[in-house]
NUVEX-126895 format. One record per residue (C-alpha): x, y, z; residue in one letter. Coordinates in nm, 3 decimals. Example, Ala and Ser with C-alpha at 12.3 -4.5 7.8 and 13.67 -1.06 7.14 Angstrom:
- px:py:pz:type
- 1.230:-0.450:0.780:A
- 1.367:-0.106:0.714:S
This chain:
- px:py:pz:type
- 15.651:2.897:-9.225:M
- 15.395:2.628:-9.315:Q
- 15.384:2.743:-9.676:S
- 15.763:2.721:-9.697:R
- 15.750:2.365:-9.564:A
- 15.484:2.274:-9.819:V
- 15.688:2.428:-10.102:A
- 15.999:2.240:-9.995:L
- 15.808:1.914:-9.976:L
- 15.659:1.967:-10.320:L
- 16.006:2.034:-10.462:F
- 16.162:1.732:-10.292:A
- 15.888:1.496:-10.408:S
- 15.903:1.610:-10.771:A
- 16.279:1.609:-10.842:V
- 16.412:1.292:-11.011:P
- 16.692:1.124:-10.816:V
- 16.971:0.944:-10.999:A
- 17.030:0.608:-10.833:I
- 17.273:0.448:-11.075:N
- 17.509:0.573:-11.342:A
- 17.809:0.384:-11.473:D
- 18.029:0.303:-11.772:V
- 18.154:-0.036:-11.890:I
- 18.476:-0.002:-12.091:N
- 18.565:-0.375:-12.112:F
- 18.914:-0.307:-11.976:E
- 18.858:-0.543:-11.680:T
- 18.963:-0.829:-11.906:F
- 19.334:-0.889:-11.980:P
- 19.484:-0.807:-12.317:D
- 19.439:-1.112:-12.538:H
- 19.740:-1.267:-12.708:S
- 19.518:-1.443:-12.963:A
- 19.160:-1.423:-13.087:I
- 19.101:-1.774:-12.950:A
- 19.165:-1.641:-12.598:N
- 18.910:-1.362:-12.628:S
- 18.640:-1.342:-12.362:T
- 18.283:-1.425:-12.456:V
- 18.054:-1.214:-12.240:L
- 17.760:-1.364:-12.055:A
- 17.703:-1.257:-11.694:S
- 18.046:-1.126:-11.593:Q
- 17.899:-0.784:-11.510:F
- 17.647:-0.788:-11.221:P
- 17.300:-0.690:-11.339:G
- 17.381:-0.756:-11.706:F
- 17.335:-1.056:-11.931:S
- 17.509:-1.046:-12.270:F
- 17.430:-1.264:-12.571:T
- 17.641:-1.289:-12.890:N
- 17.908:-1.061:-12.741:T
- 18.286:-1.104:-12.742:I
- 18.563:-0.880:-12.604:V
- 18.844:-0.813:-12.852:L
- 19.179:-0.639:-12.815:T
- 19.283:-0.372:-13.066:A
- 19.555:-0.497:-13.299:G
- 19.472:-0.864:-13.232:I
- 19.103:-0.941:-13.266:G
- 19.016:-0.616:-13.440:V
- 19.193:-0.376:-13.679:N
- 19.303:-0.091:-13.452:E
- 19.306:0.157:-13.741:F
- 18.965:0.077:-13.884:E
- 18.792:0.019:-13.549:A
- 18.995:0.185:-13.274:P
- 18.865:0.157:-12.916:P
- 18.705:0.472:-12.776:H
- 18.924:0.424:-12.470:S
- 19.182:0.169:-12.357:G
- 19.262:-0.133:-12.574:V
- 18.954:-0.356:-12.546:N
- 18.611:-0.330:-12.705:E
- 18.312:-0.557:-12.754:A
- 18.192:-0.697:-13.085:S
- 17.893:-0.889:-13.219:D
- 17.974:-1.259:-13.217:N
- 17.751:-1.478:-13.434:G
- 17.448:-1.251:-13.432:G
- 17.296:-0.936:-13.288:A
- 17.418:-0.833:-12.944:I
- 17.141:-0.868:-12.686:V
- 17.181:-0.710:-12.341:I
- 16.932:-0.790:-12.066:D
- 16.917:-0.592:-11.742:F
- 16.822:-0.738:-11.405:T
- 16.675:-0.401:-11.305:S
- 16.530:-0.170:-11.573:P
- 16.740:0.127:-11.679:I
- 16.627:0.456:-11.831:T
- 16.929:0.548:-12.044:D
- 17.171:0.348:-12.258:F
- 17.453:0.466:-12.482:S
- 17.775:0.349:-12.640:G
- 18.040:0.433:-12.899:Y
- 18.004:0.227:-13.216:F
- 18.228:0.159:-13.514:T
- 18.055:-0.042:-13.783:Y
- 18.094:-0.201:-14.127:Y
- 17.719:-0.215:-14.191:V
- 17.429:0.005:-14.077:P
- 17.329:-0.046:-13.713:L
- 16.988:-0.054:-13.546:T
- 16.952:-0.027:-13.168:L
- 16.619:-0.125:-13.011:T
- 16.508:-0.093:-12.649:A
- 16.235:-0.309:-12.494:F
- 16.050:-0.288:-12.163:D
- 15.988:-0.579:-11.925:A
- 15.697:-0.698:-12.143:G
- 15.924:-0.694:-12.451:H
- 15.739:-0.397:-12.597:V
- 15.959:-0.163:-12.799:E
- 16.009:0.167:-12.613:V
- 16.284:0.335:-12.820:D
- 16.515:0.280:-13.116:S
- 16.813:0.444:-13.284:A
- 16.996:0.399:-13.613:A
- 17.353:0.473:-13.718:S
- 17.409:0.795:-13.909:A
- 17.610:0.620:-14.183:Y
- 17.630:0.286:-14.361:S
- 17.994:0.241:-14.256:I
- 18.211:0.461:-14.032:N
- 18.538:0.269:-13.998:V
- 18.869:0.455:-14.005:G
- 19.147:0.437:-14.261:C
- 19.394:0.149:-14.259:D
- 19.735:0.306:-14.337:P
- 19.851:0.007:-14.542:G
- 20.015:0.025:-14.881:S
- 19.812:0.162:-15.039:P
- 19.598:0.313:-14.757:P
- 19.240:0.186:-14.744:T
- 18.953:0.412:-14.642:C
- 18.615:0.240:-14.638:L
- 18.414:0.482:-14.426:G
- 18.140:0.702:-14.568:D
- 18.239:1.064:-14.638:P
- 18.241:1.277:-14.319:E
- 18.206:0.967:-14.099:S
- 18.452:0.870:-13.829:S
- 18.486:0.577:-13.587:P
- 18.314:0.567:-13.248:N
- 17.976:0.720:-13.323:E
- 17.775:0.785:-13.006:L
- 17.430:0.623:-13.017:L
- 17.180:0.631:-12.731:S
- 16.841:0.508:-12.614:L
- 16.604:0.647:-12.351:H
- 16.276:0.548:-12.190:S
- 16.136:0.687:-11.866:S
- 15.916:0.374:-11.855:A
- 16.226:0.158:-11.816:G
- 16.447:-0.048:-12.048:I
- 16.487:-0.417:-11.970:S
- 16.658:-0.528:-12.292:E
- 16.864:-0.372:-12.571:V
- 16.939:-0.536:-12.904:T
- 17.211:-0.408:-13.137:I
- 17.183:-0.544:-13.489:L
- 17.442:-0.508:-13.764:G
- 17.515:-0.804:-13.989:D
- 17.289:-1.095:-13.879:P
- 17.595:-1.320:-13.893:G
- 17.798:-1.102:-13.655:G
- 18.149:-0.962:-13.681:G
- 18.021:-0.630:-13.813:S
- 18.073:-0.365:-13.541:F
- 18.248:-0.277:-13.218:T
- 18.108:-0.122:-12.901:L
- 18.305:0.064:-12.635:D
- 18.232:0.268:-12.322:D
- 17.880:0.138:-12.274:L
- 17.701:0.381:-12.042:A
- 17.379:0.327:-11.852:F
- 17.177:0.505:-11.587:S
- 16.857:0.470:-11.392:N
- 16.652:0.762:-11.263:T
- 16.373:0.738:-11.009:V
- 16.041:0.857:-11.152:S
- 15.961:1.222:-11.086:A
- 15.606:1.124:-10.984:V
- 15.575:1.115:-10.602:P
- 15.517:0.776:-10.441:E
- 15.183:0.720:-10.259:P
- 15.352:0.762:-9.918:A
- 15.493:1.097:-10.032:S
- 15.150:1.206:-10.152:L
- 14.994:1.110:-9.817:L
- 15.258:1.309:-9.632:L
- 15.204:1.603:-9.864:L
- 14.827:1.598:-9.802:L
- 14.884:1.580:-9.426:S
- 15.113:1.883:-9.435:V
- 14.864:2.074:-9.651:L
- 14.583:1.990:-9.406:G
- 14.789:2.097:-9.106:A
- 14.887:2.422:-9.275:A
- 14.523:2.495:-9.355:G
- 14.416:2.427:-8.996:A
- 14.682:2.664:-8.859:V
- 14.574:2.941:-9.097:R
- 14.208:2.887:-8.996:K
- 14.286:2.918:-8.623:R
- 14.474:3.242:-8.678:H
- 14.218:3.399:-8.914:S
């Protein structure tokens, strides 16, 4: 019985526990009737701080054929420079769907602003075809809008930068996903409890030997 308790405690103390997982799709903002009414993001989402980020509506602020949203009608775009996202509490995973006119570089930093991960777009441009007259297709061969790019660091991500054109206006982001997972390493209190159980189990075995 004691060995079963020890095994269960070992298992429970080693399994990572997801404490936060969510998606931001930018649909919480109303459809914009003009680019001038578009929302500039700052701290509208609890736990997030956005820099150089604007929310655009397909067909108004962004060409819905070249850069269609991954879902809904709204998507974010770089506004005057690289998008910078700071997190109040570190996350372990970040991802989003990107449509871009120039190559993208995503970089993740920890709380000390040390780079912990990076990712690059698979193509130089992946926009869709505008069905005008004549139709215009700018995307690289085999590319398509809304490429999924992701970052990960078990050490924690406190900031993400997304760089396209340094002047901005070069990509869209939709369905930003993030998650945070508790470290699989047991906390000191868990280790103390584990050692106590091991000691008690050993004492019981000794008395019955």
